[in-house]
Residue, then its C-alpha position, 0 to 999 in steps of 0.5 A: x598325959x599331956x605332950x610338951x616337947x616334942x619327943x614326947x608329942x612322937x611317943x604318945x602319936x606312937x604308943x597310941x597309933x600302935x594300941x589302935x592297930x593291936x601292935x606291940x614293941x615287937x611288932x614295931x620292931x620287926x614291921x620298921x626294921x628299927x632296932x628294939x633300943x631304937x624303938x624303945x628310945x622313941x616311945x620312952x619320949x625322951x628323943x630330940x632328933x630323928x632321921x626323917x626315914x625312922x620317921x617315914x618307916x614308922x608312919x608306913x607301918x602305924x597307916x599315917x603321914x609322918x606329920x601325923x606323928x608330930x602334931x600334939x593330939x587334942x582330946x575332944x572333952 
């Protein structure tokens, strides 16, 4: 999947990092304190804006820095 918008990039990064850590949506809800609807919307790729506090909580759970969730993933061939 080639992400083009910021929302798509964020969704792709969250999905890949959560899979690597074995975390599902329910785990992210519990660990971040964000609502299921908010996290579903973020992970759907339709997001246009996000509060830094939400981004920070997600990145903490995913063991990365907030900026890493906003960078497009470069796949090596």
